Backbone as a ProteinNet text record, in pm:
[ID]
protein_1_A
[PRIMARY]
MEQTGEGDSASAETLELKGVTVAKVLYTASAHVTGGRNGHGKSADGNLEVDLRLPEEMGGTGGGTNPEELFAIGYAACFESAIGGVARREKVEPGEVSIDSSVSLSPTGDGGFQLAVTLDVSIPGITDRAEAAKLVHGAHLVCPYSNATRGNIEVTLLLDGEPI
[TERTIARY]
-3895.6	-3945.6	-4070.7	-4198.7	-4330.2	-4345.8	-4366.2	-4418.4	-4584.1	-4642.7	-4749.3	-4748.5	-4806.5	-4815.2	-4903.5	-4877.2	-4944.2	-5125.2	-5189.3	-5335.9	-5392.9	-5262.2	-5292.1	-5319.4	-5344.6	-5386.2	-5260.7	-5152.4	-5026.3	-4997.8	-4985.9	-4965.2	-4826.3	-4811.2	-4703.8	-4594.2	-4627.7	-4525.6	-4485	-4576.5	-4545.8	-4562.1	-4492.4	-4531.7	-4559.5	-4656.5	-4687.4	-4601.3	-4534.3	-4447.1	-4476.6	-4498	-4541.6	-4649.7	-4714.8	-4843.6	-4787.1	-4693	-4631.7	-4603.6	-4657.8	-4645.1	-4529.9	-4438.4	-4313.4	-4286.8	-4214.2	-4161.7	-4152.3	-4157.8	-4069.3	-3962.7	-3894	-3738.5	-3710.5	-3651.8	-3630.1	-3486.1	-3403.5	-3275.1	-3186.6	-3139.8	-3018.7	-2922.4	-2782.9	-2629.3	-2584.2	-2513.7	-2450	-2307.2	-2248.3	-2070.5	-2031	-1908.3	-1824.4	-1699.2	-1681.3	-1550.2	-1465.9	-1329.8	-1240	-1157.8	-1092.3	-975.7	-975.8	-1148.9	-1180	-1079.7	-1043.6	-960.7	-825.8	-778.7	-646.4	-698.4	-817.3	-842.5	-896.6	-1011.9	-1028.4	-1195.3	-1263.9	-1382.9	-1438.4	-1547.6	-1607.8	-1763.3	-1808.9	-1929.4	-1991.3	-2127.5	-2184.6	-2166.4	-2215.1	-2234.4	-2087.8	-1970.3	-1850.5	-1800.2	-1891.6	-1855.7	-1770.3	-1756.5	-1671.7	-1572.7	-1419.8	-1364.6	-1229.4	-1227.1	-1131.7	-1042.8	-902.4	-807.8	-844.4	-879.1	-877.7	-755.4	-719.2	-573.3	-614.6	-562.1	-566	-485.6	-548.2	-443.7	-344.5	-246.3	-117.9	-153.5	-216	-259.2	-323.7	-365.5	-399.5	-318.5	-205.7	-82.3	-60.8	-151.9	-134.7	-46.3	-46	55.1	-5.5	-152.4	-208	-200.2	-250.6	-242.7	-346.6	-448.1	-578.8	-680.2	-811.2	-924.6	-970.8	-1067.6	-1095.1	-1244.5	-1307.3	-1480.4	-1496.1	-1432	-1450.6	-1464.6	-1373.2	-1364.2	-1465.5	-1488.9	-1616.8	-1750.6	-1756	-1875.1	-1923.1	-1752.6	-1760.5	-1806.1	-1777.2	-1819.1	-1948.9	-2012.6	-2149.8	-2229.7	-2204.6	-2302.9	-2302.8	-2152.6	-2180.1	-2268.8	-2231.7	-2292.3	-2452.8	-2499.5	-2661	-2716.1	-2600.5	-2687.1	-2675.1	-2612.7	-2596.5	-2747.3	-2775.2	-2904.3	-3018	-2996.1	-3121.7	-3121	-3032	-3051.3	-3104.8	-3079.7	-3129.2	-3281.8	-3347	-3463.6	-3570.3	-3478.1	-3564.9	-3563	-3460.1	-3472.3	-3574.3	-3591.4	-3686.8	-3830.6	-3839.1	-3974.8	-4011.6	-3913.9	-3927.6	-3907.9	-3883.9	-3881.9	-3798.4	-3669.2	-3549.1	-3441.5	-3351.3	-3248.1	-3094.3	-3073	-2934.9	-2803	-2772.3	-2698.5	-2575.9	-2494	-2358.2	-2352.6	-2379	-2365.1	-2253.7	-2147.2	-2023.2	-2053.9	-1988.7	-1991	-1857.2	-1784.4	-1662.8	-1720.9	-1691.5	-1721.5	-1635.3	-1622.5	-1536.5	-1624.1	-1519.4	-1602.4	-1452.9	-1519.4	-1398.8	-1403.6	-1325.4	-1362.5	-1269.6	-1335.8	-1278	-1303.8	-1234.7	-1269.9	-1373.5	-1458.6	-1586.8	-1541.7	-1380.5	-1375.1	-1382.1	-1483.5	-1499	-1463.1	-1390.7	-1347.4	-1384	-1489.2	-1589.6	-1530.1	-1578.5	-1578.7	-1678.8	-1673.3	-1768.9	-1751.9	-1864.3	-1808.3	-1873.8	-1815.6	-1873.7	-1859.4	-1959.4	-1953.2	-1979.7	-1889.9	-1922.6	-1940.3	-2024.9	-2064.8	-2064.8	-1966.2	-1944.7	-2018.8	-2153.9	-2194.2	-2177	-2149	-2156.3	-2257.9	-2316.8	-2451.1	-2438.1	-2314.1	-2292	-2408.8	-2509.9	-2606.2	-2721.8	-2725.8	-2834.1	-2741.7	-2772.8	-2693.9	-2727	-2877.5	-2966.5	-2895.9	-2844.8	-2797.8	-2891.6	-3008.8	-3126.3	-3196.5	-3181.1	-3272.1	-3167.6	-3035.3	-2972.3	-2927.8	-2944	-2929.4	-3085.9	-3198.3	-3311.8	-3316.8	-3229.4	-3214.3	-3103.5	-3026.3	-2949.6	-3026.3	-3097.4	-3176.1	-3303	-3339.5	-3444.9	-3388.9	-3267.6	-3206.3	-3180	-3127.7	-3088.9	-3210.9	-3324.4	-3449.6	-3495.3	-3433.2	-3488.6	-3379.1	-3257.8	-3121.1	-3158	-3134.9	-3100.4	-2990.4	-2881.1	-2775.4	-2824.9	-2861.4	-2924.2	-3013.6	-3105	-3199.7	-3128.1	-3032.8	-2959.7	-2889.2	-2827	-2740.4	-2806.9	-2925	-3002.1	-2988.4	-2945.3	-2961.4	-2854.6	-2755	-2649.9	-2544	-2506.8	-2387.3	-2392.8	-2280.8	-2310.7	-2244.7	-2340.4	-2352.4	-2342.8	-2231.3	-2238.2	-2244.3	-2352.4	-2384.3	-2337.9	-2260.9	-2184.9	-2236.2	-2239.8	-2259.8	-2151.9	-2061.9	-1965.8	-1839.5	-1839.6	-1756.1	-1803.9	-1924.6	-2006.2	-2086.2	-2121.6	-2217.9	-2362.9	-2473.3	-2607.3	-2681.2
-6737.2	-6773.1	-6883.3	-6798.1	-6895.5	-6974	-7119.4	-7170.2	-7215.5	-7235.8	-7313	-7454.4	-7533.1	-7683.6	-7740.1	-7881.8	-7946.8	-7941.9	-7937.1	-7939	-7783.9	-7701.3	-7560	-7577.8	-7445.5	-7442.1	-7426.4	-7433.4	-7455.7	-7573.1	-7590.8	-7728.1	-7751.2	-7892.4	-7937.5	-7865.6	-7803	-7736.8	-7592.9	-7534.8	-7382.7	-7403.1	-7302.5	-7262.1	-7114	-7109.3	-6965.2	-6931	-6804.5	-6751.2	-6589.9	-6599.2	-6422.8	-6358.3	-6469.4	-6424.1	-6425.8	-6452.9	-6451	-6590.4	-6648.9	-6772.6	-6806.2	-6891	-6892.2	-7058.3	-7078.4	-7193	-7309	-7406.6	-7507.1	-7522.6	-7526.8	-7527	-7687.3	-7724.9	-7900.3	-7932.7	-7841.4	-7851.4	-7725.4	-7705.7	-7585.8	-7655.2	-7622.3	-7639.5	-7528.9	-7539.3	-7434.8	-7502.3	-7390.5	-7398.3	-7271.8	-7272.8	-7189.9	-7163.7	-7060.4	-7018.2	-6890.7	-6917.3	-6827.5	-6789	-6673.2	-6654.7	-6596.4	-6626	-6588.4	-6679.9	-6582.8	-6684.5	-6747.2	-6726.1	-6781.7	-6850.2	-6913.8	-6961.4	-7108.9	-7142.1	-7277.4	-7281.5	-7389.8	-7401.6	-7523.4	-7538.9	-7677.7	-7670	-7763.4	-7786.8	-7813.6	-7778	-7779.5	-7926.4	-8017.6	-8161.2	-8228.1	-8158.2	-8234.5	-8288	-8315.8	-8424.8	-8301.1	-8206.7	-8114.1	-8016.8	-8047.7	-7968.9	-7921.4	-7783.4	-7766.3	-7637.7	-7610.7	-7543.8	-7450.8	-7305.8	-7183.9	-7127	-7110.4	-7085	-6978.5	-6859.1	-6805.7	-6857.4	-6876.7	-6948	-6868.8	-6955.4	-6872.8	-6793	-6823.8	-6738.5	-6577.7	-6601	-6452.7	-6399.4	-6462.8	-6410.6	-6499	-6585.6	-6665.6	-6805.3	-6848.1	-6965.1	-7104.1	-7082.6	-7186.3	-7324.2	-7448.7	-7576.9	-7568.1	-7525.9	-7556.2	-7517.8	-7514.5	-7492.7	-7332.4	-7325.4	-7167.5	-7146.1	-7057.4	-7043.4	-7070.4	-7055.9	-7088.1	-7233	-7293.5	-7421.1	-7509.8	-7455.9	-7512.7	-7509.3	-7367.5	-7347.4	-7412	-7409.7	-7536.3	-7681.9	-7748.4	-7842.5	-7855.7	-7767	-7753.7	-7750.6	-7644.9	-7616.9	-7754.1	-7805.9	-7931.7	-8042.2	-8083.3	-8184.6	-8134.1	-8036.8	-8020.3	-8019.2	-7947.9	-7971.3	-8085.2	-8181.4	-8333.5	-8422	-8361.8	-8418.1	-8368.5	-8216.1	-8175.9	-8253.2	-8285.7	-8369.3	-8491.6	-8581.1	-8701.3	-8671	-8552.5	-8539.3	-8504.2	-8429.9	-8401.5	-8509.3	-8599.5	-8738	-8803.9	-8829.7	-8913.4	-8832.6	-8728.1	-8682.6	-8715	-8684.7	-8729.6	-8860.1	-8945.2	-9117.8	-9155.6	-9102.5	-9126.6	-9178.7	-9255.1	-9289.2	-9231.5	-9148.8	-9092.1	-9147.5	-9238.9	-9309.6	-9223.1	-9262.3	-9209.5	-9025.6	-8956.4	-8821.7	-8755.6	-8694.7	-8611.2	-8455.3	-8388.7	-8212.6	-8166.2	-8116.1	-8019.6	-7877.1	-7825.2	-7696.7	-7587.4	-7465.1	-7380.5	-7258.6	-7207.5	-7075.4	-6968.4	-6864	-6762.2	-6634.6	-6598.2	-6463.4	-6351.7	-6239.2	-6117.5	-5998.2	-5870.1	-5769.1	-5703.2	-5622.9	-5535.5	-5415.1	-5359.1	-5245.8	-5122.5	-5165.3	-5053.3	-5088.1	-5181	-5221.1	-5372	-5400.8	-5538.8	-5639.5	-5751.3	-5877.9	-5948.7	-6008.1	-6074.4	-6203.6	-6363.3	-6481.2	-6502.6	-6576.9	-6639.8	-6797.1	-6863	-7014.5	-7071.5	-7197.5	-7269.5	-7397.3	-7484.4	-7613.8	-7713.2	-7766.1	-7883.2	-8020.5	-8035.6	-8162	-8253.9	-8404.2	-8490	-8584.6	-8620.3	-8745.7	-8872.6	-8938.5	-9031.4	-9145.4	-9150.6	-9232.9	-9209.9	-9049.6	-8976.6	-8947.9	-9036.2	-9013.5	-8905	-8901.2	-8758.8	-8648.5	-8544.8	-8442.3	-8357.8	-8360.1	-8243.6	-8312.2	-8421.7	-8465.9	-8443.2	-8470.4	-8455.9	-8265.9	-8173.8	-8042.4	-8023.2	-8079.2	-8074.7	-8073	-8199.3	-8209.6	-8131.9	-8100.6	-7985.4	-7845.8	-7788.1	-7683.9	-7721.6	-7829.7	-7835	-7818.7	-7883.6	-7880.9	-7732.7	-7668.8	-7532.8	-7432.9	-7498	-7427.9	-7469.2	-7597.8	-7662.9	-7651	-7643.9	-7649.9	-7542.6	-7563.6	-7408.2	-7298.3	-7395.5	-7305.7	-7222.9	-7282.3	-7208.5	-7080.1	-7141.4	-7054.3	-6886.1	-6929.5	-6877.6	-6739.2	-6789.4	-6728.5	-6668.2	-6720.7	-6649.7	-6472.5	-6400.4	-6271.6	-6185.6	-6300.9	-6241.9	-6226.4	-6386.9	-6382.5	-6464	-6491.3	-6539.5	-6691.1	-6774.9	-6879.1	-6972.3	-7041.4	-7079.5	-7246.5	-7283.4	-7439.2	-7489	-7574.9	-7676.7	-7825.4	-7891.2	-8058.2	-8115	-8160.7	-8200.2	-8133	-8019.5	-7923.7	-7828.2	-7833.2	-7735.9	-7666.9	-7536.4	-7451.2	-7519.9	-7483.9	-7569.8	-7438.1
8478.1	8358.6	8391.8	8383.3	8389.6	8259.2	8292.1	8184.2	8180.6	8101	8134.6	8161.3	8259	8284.2	8186.5	8198.4	8127.6	8160.3	8027.6	8064.2	8034.8	8035.9	7953.7	7846.9	7771.5	7648.1	7543.3	7609.7	7497.4	7439.7	7306.4	7254.5	7243.8	7243.8	7240.9	7154.8	7064.4	6963.3	7016.3	7111.9	7181.5	7320.7	7382.8	7488.4	7549.7	7661.8	7696.2	7812.8	7764.7	7853.8	7900	8010.8	8042.2	7972.9	7902.4	7813.8	7662.1	7606	7469	7472.6	7329.3	7286.1	7218.4	7235.6	7183.3	7164.5	7063	6994.6	7137.3	7153.9	7234.7	7219.3	7332.2	7310.3	7349.5	7236.8	7219.6	7298.3	7317.7	7342.3	7356.2	7495.2	7494.9	7550.9	7460.6	7497.7	7559.2	7682.6	7742.7	7748.8	7739.8	7763.5	7870.1	7922.1	7970.1	7898.5	7882.5	7811.9	7904.7	7910.6	7972.4	7888.6	7873.7	7815.4	7651.7	7579.4	7457.3	7348.5	7257.8	7160.1	7207.3	7321	7386.9	7484.2	7491.7	7645.4	7645.2	7714.7	7726.7	7724.2	7652.6	7641	7733.4	7757.4	7832	7828.2	7758.6	7750	7901.2	7944.4	8091	8101.3	8015.3	8017.4	8026.6	7999.3	8025.1	7859.9	7791.8	7667.1	7593.9	7590.1	7473.3	7594.2	7569.3	7631.9	7548.1	7501.7	7408.1	7442.8	7407.9	7417.6	7315.2	7316.4	7196.9	7201.1	7097.7	7035.4	6903.7	6896.1	6796.7	6668.6	6547.4	6428.8	6417.4	6389.3	6333	6189.1	6113.1	6025.8	6041.9	6175.7	6250	6351.4	6330.8	6423.1	6531.2	6573.2	6686	6679.7	6815.9	6814.9	6760.2	6743.6	6711.6	6809.2	6779	6889.6	6963.3	6910.4	6977.5	6857	6909.5	6805.8	6808.6	6747.3	6741.1	6684.2	6719.7	6705.3	6571	6451.1	6343.1	6292.5	6359.5	6331.5	6366.1	6504	6602.1	6542.3	6460.7	6379.8	6250.7	6163.7	6076.7	6072	6203.9	6253.4	6256.8	6371.2	6414.3	6283.7	6214	6065.3	5988.8	5947	5867.3	5928.2	6056.5	6110.9	6113.3	6160.4	6149	6021.7	5912.4	5766.3	5679.7	5749.1	5721	5762	5919.7	5960.4	5893.5	5827.7	5764.4	5655.9	5559.9	5460.9	5478.1	5595.5	5622.6	5642.7	5700.4	5748.2	5605.3	5500.3	5423.3	5309.8	5305.3	5239.4	5287.6	5430.8	5456.4	5444.7	5461.6	5369.7	5216.4	5158.9	5028.1	4974.4	5082.5	5038.1	4979.8	4981.7	4913.3	5014.2	4979.9	5086.2	5016.3	5081.1	5016.4	5033.2	5136.6	5165.1	5252.6	5244.1	5332.4	5253.6	5338.8	5307	5386.3	5275.6	5364.3	5313.4	5407.5	5396.7	5428.2	5357.8	5365.7	5397.1	5511.3	5539.3	5570.5	5514.9	5543.9	5591.1	5715.3	5760.9	5745.1	5692.4	5656.3	5761.4	5788.1	5894.7	5805.3	5802.3	5713.6	5789.8	5756.9	5827.9	5761.1	5807.7	5737.3	5690.1	5740.2	5694.4	5812.8	5880.7	5972.2	6116.4	6132.7	6238.3	6311.8	6232.8	6266.3	6171	6218.7	6123.6	6062.4	5977.1	5915.8	5872.2	5898.1	5846.9	5700.9	5623.3	5529.2	5551.8	5494.2	5491.6	5351.3	5346.6	5213.7	5276.4	5175.3	5241.7	5131.9	5090.3	4975.1	5007	4963.2	4983.9	4905	4934.9	4862.7	4909.8	4779	4805.1	4729.1	4749.3	4634.5	4605.5	4688.1	4698.3	4606.5	4570.4	4472.4	4336.5	4248.4	4133.5	4035.3	4038	3997.8	4038.2	3946.2	4022.6	4064.4	3991.5	4019.4	4137.1	4178.3	4302.7	4413.5	4397.2	4510.3	4535.7	4424.8	4464	4532.1	4483.2	4585.6	4740.3	4755	4878.8	4969.5	4889.7	4935	4998.5	4883.9	4898	5009.9	5003.2	5101.3	5259.8	5284.1	5405.3	5419.2	5346.3	5355.3	5406.1	5354.7	5456.8	5575.4	5641.1	5740.4	5872.7	5807.6	5910.3	5979.6	6133	6208.5	6219.5	6158	6126.6	5988.2	5926.7	5807.6	5816.9	5912.9	5938.8	6021.3	6092	6205.7	6095.6	5997.5	5922.3	5800.6	5772.8	5641.1	5647.5	5582.2	5546.7	5619.5	5716.5	5784.4	5742.2	5679.8	5645.3	5487.2	5384.4	5296.3	5309.7	5262.3	5259.6	5126	5090.7	4951.7	4954.1	4896.3	4853.3	4752.8	4752.1	4664.7	4626.5	4529.1	4525.8	4446	4520.8	4483.5	4394.6	4461.1	4434.5	4312.4	4288	4176.4	4242.8	4180.9	4271.2	4212.1	4314.1	4271	4270.2
[MASK]
++++++++++++++++++++++++++++++++++++++++++++++++++++++++++++++++++++++++++++++++++++++++++++++++++++++++++++++++++++++++++++++++++++++++++++++++++++++++++++++++++++

């Protein structure tokens, strides 16, 4: 893959790749998995290593994690960071934010499967519900997970257990 070097016409925000301008990649995570849902996964940097097991609810043995749990943790962590970014732009201090996330796996009826996500956000440092909801909606616009899933899966946003 050919990238333009410093001093070329590409800005700090974009790269020119084979004549096409694309967004600059800030970070790439890499992992290696063997055995699928009953296997083993390890991040390339070695900071994450997990045994993957089909959950008991799906007829498996349990005793490990699964893609849905990993997705739930990743989405919630990313979303919480997005709330912090939106709060900084809005010049408000949200305090400690917490998110309970759920990722559901359901059959589509045609042999495939689909995901659905619920993010239940708590921002106790913001007492005005409308202001807290504004932060949540703002985060949903900028979070990479939200952008990746938008229009692909159902994502339900809750604030302290209530729809917003």
